[in-house]
C-alpha positions in Angstrom: -10.1 1.0 15.8 -11.4 0.1 12.1 -14.3 2.6 12.0 -11.7 5.1 13.2 -9.3 4.7 10.4 -12.4 4.5 8.0 -13.4 8.1 9.3 -10.2 9.6 9.0 -9.6 8.6 5.4 -13.3 9.2 4.5 -12.4 12.7 5.5 -8.8 12.7 3.8 -10.4 11.8 0.3 -10.5 15.1 -1.4 -7.1 16.0 -0.6 -5.1 12.7 -0.4 -3.8 12.5 -4.1 -2.5 16.6 -4.1 -0.6 16.1 -0.9 1.0 12.6 -1.6 3.8 13.9 -3.7 5.0 16.0 -0.8 4.6 13.9 1.9 6.3 10.7 0.4 9.9 11.7 -0.5 11.3 10.1 -3.2 7.6 9.4 -4.5 8.5 8.4 -8.0 11.4 5.7 -7.1 8.6 4.6 -4.2 6.0 3.7 -6.8 8.2 2.9 -9.7 9.6 0.2 -7.4 6.6 -1.3 -6.5 5.6 -1.5 -10.4 9.2 -3.0 -11.1 8.6 -5.8 -8.6 5.8 -7.0 -10.6 7.7 -9.6 -12.3 5.5 -10.3 -15.6 5.7 -9.3 -19.1 3.8 -6.1 -19.7 1.4 -7.6 -22.3 0.0 -10.3 -20.5 -3.4 -10.7 -18.9 -2.6 -10.5 -15.1 -5.2 -10.4 -12.1 -4.3 -7.9 -9.5 -5.7 -7.5 -6.0 -5.0 -4.0 -4.6 -5.5 -3.7 -0.7 -6.0 -0.6 0.8 -6.4 0.8 -2.6 -7.6 4.3 -1.6 -8.0 6.8 -4.3 -6.3 4.3 -6.8 -3.0 6.0 -7.2 -0.9 2.4 -7.2 -3.8 1.1 -9.4 -3.2 3.6 -11.9 0.5 3.1 -12.1 -0.3 -0.7 -12.6 -2.9 0.0 -15.1 -0.8 2.2 -17.3 2.3 -0.4 -17.0 0.1 -3.4 -17.6 -2.5 -2.3 -20.1 -4.3 -5.7 -19.9 -4.1 -6.2 -16.5 -7.7 -6.7 -14.6 -7.5 -5.0 -10.9 -9.7 -5.3 -7.8 -9.3 -2.4 -5.6 -10.4 -2.9 -1.9 -11.0 -0.3 0.7 -12.1 0.5 4.0 -13.1 4.0 3.0 -16.0 4.5 0.6 -15.1 8.0 0.1 -11.4 7.1 -1.0 -13.2 4.5 -3.4 -15.4 6.8 -4.8 -12.4 8.7 -6.2 -10.9 5.7 -7.4 -14.3 5.1 -9.4 -14.0 8.4 -10.8 -10.3 7.8 -11.8 -11.3 4.8 -13.6 -15.1 5.3 -14.9 -13.9 4.8 -18.5 -12.1 1.4 -17.8 -15.3 -0.7 -17.8 -15.1 -4.2 -16.4 -11.3 -4.2 -16.0 -11.5 -2.4 -12.8 -13.6 -3.6 -9.6 -14.3 -1.9 -6.3 -15.0 -3.4 -3.1 -15.8 -1.7 0.0 -14.4 -4.2 2.9 -12.2 -4.4 5.8 -9.4 -6.5 4.4 -7.8 -7.0 7.8 -10.4 -9.4 8.5 -12.2 -10.5 5.1 -11.3 -13.7 3.4 -9.6 -13.4 -0.1 -12.2 -15.4 -2.2 -10.2 -15.7 -5.5 -6.6 -16.3 -7.0 -4.5 -13.4 -8.1 -1.2 -13.2 -10.2 -0.3 -10.1 -8.0 -1.5 -8.9 -4.8 -0.1 -5.1 -4.2 -0.6 -2.6 -1.3 0.5 0.9 -0.8 0.8 2.6 2.6 -2.1 0.8 4.1 -1.4 -2.7 5.7 0.6 -0.7 8.8 -3.0 0.4 10.0 -3.4 -3.3 11.0 -2.5 -4.7 14.4 0.8 -6.6 14.3 -1.1 -10.3 14.5 -3.3 -9.2 12.0 -0.5 -8.3 9.6 1.0 -11.9 10.1 -2.4 -13.6 9.6 -3.0 -11.3 6.3 0.2 -12.2 4.8 -0.4 -15.9 5.1 -3.9 -15.3 3.5 -2.2 -13.2 0.8 0.1 -16.0 -0.1 -2.6 -18.7 -0.1 -4.5 -16.2 -2.6 -1.8 -16.3 -5.2 -1.3 -18.2 -7.9 1.9 -20.5 -8.1 4.6 -18.0 -9.3 2.5 -14.9 -7.9 4.1 -12.0 -6.2 3.1 -10.0 -3.1 4.5 -6.4 -3.6 4.0 -4.1 -0.2 5.2 -0.2 -0.5 4.6 0.5 2.9 5.7 2.5 6.1 7.7 1.1 8.8 8.8 1.6 12.3 12.6 2.2 13.5 14.4 -0.7 14.4 15.1 1.1 17.7 13.2 4.1 19.3 16.0 6.2 18.5 16.1 5.5 14.9 12.0 5.8 14.7 12.6 9.6 16.1 15.2 10.3 13.9 13.6 9.0 10.8 10.3 10.7 11.8 12.1 14.1 12.1 13.9 13.5 8.9 10.7 13.0 7.1 8.9 16.1 8.6 11.9 18.1 7.2 12.0 16.4 3.8 8.3 17.0 3.6 8.7 20.7 3.8 11.6 20.9 1.6 9.4 19.7 -0.8 7.1 22.6 0.0 4.2 20.7 2.1 1.5 23.0 3.2 1.5 23.1 7.2 -2.1 22.3 7.4 -1.6 19.3 5.3 1.5 18.2 7.2 -0.7 18.6 10.5 -3.5 16.5 8.9 -1.0 13.5 8.0 0.6 13.6 11.4 -2.9 13.5 12.6 -3.7 10.5 10.3 -0.5 8.7 11.8 -2.0 8.2 15.1 -3.8 5.5 13.8 -0.6 3.8 12.5 0.7 0.5 13.8 3.9 0.4 11.7 6.0 -2.8 12.4 9.7 -2.9 12.0 11.1 -3.9 8.3 12.9 -6.9 9.9 9.6 -8.4 11.5 7.3 -7.6 8.0 10.2 -9.8 6.2 10.1 -12.2 8.8 6.4 -12.5 8.8 6.6 -12.9 4.6 9.1 -16.1 5.3 6.7 -17.7 8.1 3.5 -17.0 5.4 5.7 -19.3 3.1 7.0 -16.9 0.6 10.1 -17.1 -1.4 12.3 -14.6 -3.0 11.8 -11.9 -0.2 13.6 -8.7 -1.1 13.4 -5.2 0.2 14.3 -3.0 -3.2 13.8 0.5 -1.7 14.1 1.9 1.8 13.8 5.8 2.4 13.2 7.4 5.8 10.1 6.0 7.2 9.3 4.0 3.5 10.0 0.7 2.1 9.0 -1.6 -0.8 9.5 -5.2 -0.5 8.0 -8.3 -2.2 7.8 -11.8 -2.2 7.1 -14.7 -4.5 4.8 -17.7 -4.1 
């Protein structure tokens, strides 16, 4: 499965940023909420780990909002990370890149913030649970985990309705039908969990101050502190 996901996103790398705004209704609020949940003064020198960083979109928002942050970007797709390297080529040692399957790889350093956007839902549920625990253990005291994520509806009916509404909203935003079809094809690799399950796994991992600060159709942004 990991190799299949890697291949799908290798192929999508070139067009990924171009289509994101039309495929994520509420794009600005979605990413702004993720940044707002990082609870440190913006002038602080913080260490950030971005899991499933892709082309570096979330990392770019963090880098802008926290100009002294040092950000390590991890992704299974080297093609995606190549785009991230191009994005941050003038940033020097402030930005680090690692091609790795974070679903099974250990986190070997401590961080003030671990973040992810639209990635962890590709993991099986048990891997998600174990990852949440590894993230918790990798945070410094007072650190935060922020996940800007897709989720599955609490019932099959809600899942169907949310998916249909997402497609309708993307079309309202003017998404190209070919881009929409490609996104739906990539969704075949999704293993989304319900929001309630994800928040419960956060509790099991030992997080506190757990909150879902944003929810729109199939998208949510939640966080927890160590």
